[in-house]
Backbone as CSV, one residue per row, in Angstrom:
resi,resn,N_x,N_y,N_z,CA_x,CA_y,CA_z,C_x,C_y,C_z
1,UNK,-4.708,-11.752,-19.094,-4.318,-10.654,-18.159,-4.250,-11.071,-16.669
2,UNK,-3.187,-10.842,-16.112,-3.064,-11.144,-14.586,-2.261,-10.040,-14.045
3,UNK,-2.585,-9.625,-12.827,-1.909,-8.626,-12.062,-1.468,-9.059,-10.826
4,UNK,-0.549,-8.416,-10.311,-0.021,-8.565,-8.993,-0.701,-7.793,-7.939
5,UNK,-1.191,-8.488,-6.998,-1.942,-7.602,-5.973,-1.565,-8.092,-4.688
6,UNK,-1.545,-7.282,-3.541,-1.303,-7.687,-2.143,-2.145,-6.836,-1.248
7,UNK,-2.287,-7.372,-0.079,-3.071,-6.940,0.987,-2.134,-6.969,2.259
8,UNK,-1.801,-5.815,2.718,-0.964,-5.718,3.827,-1.517,-4.902,5.049
9,UNK,-0.966,-5.374,6.185,-1.451,-4.665,7.507,-0.094,-4.035,8.193
10,UNK,-0.354,-2.741,8.512,0.655,-2.137,9.397,0.071,-1.935,10.835
11,UNK,0.814,-2.343,11.788,0.350,-2.030,13.305,1.415,-0.965,13.640
12,UNK,0.712,0.081,14.146,1.476,1.399,14.589,1.426,1.603,16.142
13,UNK,2.250,2.434,16.627,2.153,2.752,18.012,0.772,3.383,18.322
14,UNK,0.498,3.232,19.571,-0.855,3.789,20.279,-0.922,5.371,19.733
15,UNK,-1.988,5.679,19.184,-2.300,7.070,18.911,-1.712,7.611,17.559
16,UNK,-0.992,6.672,16.818,-0.362,7.009,15.628,-1.047,6.765,14.333
17,UNK,-2.207,6.086,14.387,-2.814,5.516,13.263,-3.108,6.750,12.163
18,UNK,-3.577,7.815,12.694,-3.913,8.912,11.675,-2.676,9.388,11.155
19,UNK,-1.658,9.487,11.651,-0.367,10.011,10.959,0.132,8.832,10.026
20,UNK,-0.137,7.527,10.356,0.244,6.508,9.398,-0.766,6.579,8.233
21,UNK,-1.931,6.840,8.429,-2.946,6.897,7.300,-2.533,8.164,6.482
22,UNK,-2.194,9.216,6.958,-1.738,10.383,6.228,-0.406,10.113,5.379
23,UNK,0.499,9.339,5.896,1.777,9.061,5.258,1.328,8.214,4.069
24,UNK,0.460,7.206,4.240,0.098,6.201,3.263,-0.701,6.920,2.200
25,UNK,-1.582,7.851,2.544,-2.376,8.557,1.538,-1.319,9.471,0.565
26,UNK,-0.317,9.903,1.291,0.690,10.544,0.472,1.380,9.679,-0.570
27,UNK,1.698,8.349,-0.143,2.101,7.349,-1.061,1.045,6.931,-2.042
28,UNK,-0.174,6.938,-1.764,-1.238,6.673,-2.710,-1.133,7.830,-3.745
29,UNK,-1.042,9.030,-3.317,-0.953,10.258,-4.239,0.253,10.147,-5.252
30,UNK,1.315,9.799,-4.460,2.635,9.479,-5.567,2.342,8.335,-6.553
31,UNK,1.551,7.357,-6.191,1.330,6.244,-7.011,0.462,6.613,-8.258
32,UNK,-0.284,7.770,-8.135,-1.052,8.055,-9.272,-0.223,8.269,-10.529
33,UNK,1.096,8.685,-10.254,2.013,8.951,-11.379,2.550,7.747,-12.115
34,UNK,2.329,6.571,-11.347,2.839,5.272,-11.873,1.641,4.548,-12.558
35,UNK,1.829,4.363,-13.901,0.843,3.614,-14.709,0.690,2.136,-14.223
36,UNK,1.845,1.759,-13.846,1.901,0.351,-13.306,1.129,-0.056,-11.982
37,UNK,0.818,1.052,-11.254,-0.074,0.877,-10.091,-1.442,1.321,-10.394
38,UNK,-2.326,0.261,-10.385,-3.754,0.374,-10.863,-4.599,0.823,-9.610
39,UNK,-4.244,0.181,-8.404,-5.034,0.608,-7.210,-3.987,0.545,-5.891
40,UNK,-4.300,1.595,-5.221,-3.635,1.712,-3.950,-4.550,2.273,-2.923
41,UNK,-4.988,1.421,-2.199,-6.225,1.806,-1.322,-5.733,1.830,0.305
42,UNK,-5.950,2.883,1.015,-5.674,2.834,2.396,-6.803,2.647,3.244
43,UNK,-6.983,1.743,4.336,-8.068,1.381,4.881,-7.897,1.293,6.501
44,UNK,-8.876,1.540,7.273,-8.815,1.280,8.641,-9.973,0.579,9.064
45,UNK,-9.759,-0.066,10.283,-10.902,-0.913,10.861,-11.255,-0.150,12.148
46,UNK,-12.470,0.037,12.307,-12.969,0.487,13.579,-12.599,-0.255,14.946
47,UNK,-12.484,-1.623,14.620,-12.113,-2.510,15.774,-10.640,-2.660,16.004
48,UNK,-9.785,-2.008,15.139,-8.372,-2.225,15.411,-7.735,-0.640,15.333
49,UNK,-7.806,0.041,16.459,-7.360,1.373,16.524,-5.854,1.637,16.178
50,UNK,-5.146,0.596,16.224,-3.631,0.730,15.806,-3.184,0.063,14.577
51,UNK,-4.111,-0.210,13.578,-3.823,-0.791,12.442,-4.285,-0.093,11.147
52,UNK,-3.432,-0.242,10.123,-3.895,0.422,8.821,-3.600,-0.736,7.725
53,UNK,-4.514,-1.012,6.903,-4.416,-1.912,5.867,-4.328,-1.240,4.412
54,UNK,-3.383,-1.831,3.631,-3.174,-1.197,2.374,-3.566,-2.453,1.309
55,UNK,-4.348,-2.028,0.333,-4.462,-3.059,-0.824,-4.056,-2.418,-2.089
56,UNK,-3.177,-3.132,-2.772,-2.521,-2.603,-3.981,-2.751,-3.682,-5.025
57,UNK,-2.913,-3.008,-6.341,-2.797,-3.878,-7.560,-1.785,-3.314,-8.505
58,UNK,-0.893,-4.112,-9.019,0.228,-3.687,-9.888,0.065,-4.442,-11.128
59,UNK,0.815,-3.838,-12.175,0.824,-4.546,-13.584,1.424,-5.855,-13.376
60,UNK,2.547,-5.966,-12.390,3.329,-7.110,-12.153,4.058,-6.914,-10.881
61,UNK,4.781,-7.953,-10.313,5.375,-7.865,-9.018,6.624,-6.960,-9.313
62,UNK,7.327,-7.060,-10.486,8.569,-6.250,-10.598,8.198,-4.812,-10.493
63,UNK,6.947,-4.398,-10.925,6.693,-3.096,-10.834,6.439,-2.553,-9.388
64,UNK,5.896,-3.483,-8.555,5.805,-3.103,-7.224,7.205,-2.989,-6.516
65,UNK,8.046,-3.910,-6.747,9.286,-3.905,-6.195,10.178,-2.657,-6.609
66,UNK,9.934,-2.242,-7.899,10.659,-1.052,-8.452,10.105,0.274,-7.788
67,UNK,8.866,0.214,-7.441,8.322,1.432,-6.868,8.814,1.715,-5.389
68,UNK,9.333,0.695,-4.715,9.939,0.713,-3.428,11.303,1.320,-3.396
69,UNK,11.841,1.521,-4.613,13.242,2.094,-4.884,13.108,3.575,-5.027
70,UNK,12.003,4.153,-5.475,11.876,5.427,-5.744,12.091,6.452,-4.513
71,UNK,12.631,7.441,-4.913,13.035,8.531,-3.746,11.803,8.964,-3.012
72,UNK,10.813,9.208,-3.694,9.459,9.528,-2.822,9.171,8.502,-1.889
73,UNK,9.187,7.119,-2.413,8.690,6.072,-1.532,9.777,6.018,-0.472
74,UNK,10.926,6.072,-0.633,11.950,5.963,0.454,11.914,7.023,1.514
75,UNK,11.414,8.286,0.981,11.333,9.244,2.071,9.885,8.978,2.835
76,UNK,8.970,8.571,2.345,7.684,8.179,3.183,8.089,6.985,3.961
77,UNK,8.686,5.983,3.683,9.075,4.881,4.352,9.879,5.335,5.552
78,UNK,10.746,6.342,5.388,11.619,6.735,6.578,10.829,7.507,7.532
79,UNK,9.780,8.146,7.105,8.850,8.877,7.987,7.933,7.865,8.745
80,UNK,7.603,6.714,8.039,6.601,5.746,8.629,7.399,4.798,9.635
81,UNK,8.562,4.548,9.466,9.317,3.544,10.176,9.114,3.691,11.716
82,UNK,9.304,4.936,12.239,9.319,4.991,13.687,7.920,4.784,14.241
83,UNK,6.807,4.807,13.401,5.471,4.607,13.864,5.149,3.173,13.962
84,UNK,5.835,2.248,13.088,5.356,1.004,12.873,6.013,0.132,14.057
85,UNK,5.018,-0.810,14.427,5.436,-1.839,15.408,5.363,-3.238,14.871
86,UNK,4.624,-3.332,13.678,4.510,-4.623,13.118,4.094,-4.553,11.625
87,UNK,4.405,-5.337,10.794,4.051,-5.324,9.481,3.598,-6.853,9.098
88,UNK,2.541,-6.964,8.244,2.056,-8.255,7.830,1.621,-8.264,6.524
89,UNK,2.163,-8.980,5.690,1.620,-9.376,4.256,0.626,-10.367,4.364
90,UNK,-0.729,-9.867,4.482,-1.920,-10.789,4.735,-1.958,-11.818,3.680
91,UNK,-1.861,-11.419,2.410,-1.941,-12.279,1.249,-1.544,-11.516,-0.044
92,UNK,-0.907,-12.452,-0.859,-0.562,-11.862,-2.163,-1.538,-12.617,-3.316
93,UNK,-1.996,-11.944,-4.209,-2.953,-12.470,-5.023,-2.554,-12.280,-6.460
94,UNK,-3.153,-12.998,-7.388,-3.171,-12.802,-8.794,-4.530,-12.295,-9.147
95,UNK,-4.653,-10.934,-9.512,-5.816,-10.442,-9.827,-6.192,-10.750,-11.444
96,UNK,-7.383,-11.369,-11.711,-7.826,-11.797,-13.024,-8.603,-10.705,-13.743
97,UNK,-9.169,-9.700,-13.091,-9.907,-8.773,-13.743,-11.069,-8.189,-12.712
98,UNK,-11.856,-7.288,-13.361,-13.036,-6.742,-12.582,-12.994,-5.203,-12.666
99,UNK,-13.963,-4.686,-12.073,-14.139,-3.154,-12.161,-13.033,-2.450,-11.659
100,UNK,-12.382,-1.494,-12.297,-11.278,-0.695,-11.874,-10.106,-1.170,-12.297
101,UNK,-9.938,-2.336,-12.968,-8.655,-2.843,-13.382,-8.718,-2.918,-14.997
102,UNK,-7.472,-2.422,-15.505,-7.320,-2.361,-16.960,-7.163,-3.743,-17.461
103,UNK,-7.579,-4.018,-18.820,-7.597,-5.327,-19.201,-6.224,-5.507,-20.067
104,UNK,-5.109,-4.746,-19.874,-3.897,-5.079,-20.554,-3.069,-6.048,-19.904
C-alpha cells in the first residue's frame, strides 16, 4: 500500500490569511465526499501571518489531479486566486501507512 501525499504552502496578501483558511476549509469539507482523499488538513503558523499550509493524502496522484477538475474545486480556486501571492509545493511524498490511513 502506497498513497500519494503532498505538503503545500500558500502565501496570501496581507490580512487575507483567515479568508484563505476559510476557503481551504470549504475545500476540505468537499473532499469528505471523495473516498480517494484520505486526509486534507489546513494549517497555519504563528510565525508566518500570510501563509497557509495544506497537507493532503490521496489514494494515488491521479485521484488528486482529478479532484482539481471538479466544479466545486474550480469554484474555490477562482475565489482563492485573487488572495494568493505565491504557491509552493514543499514536498511530494509516498505515504506507506500509519494512523488515519486506510490499508487498501
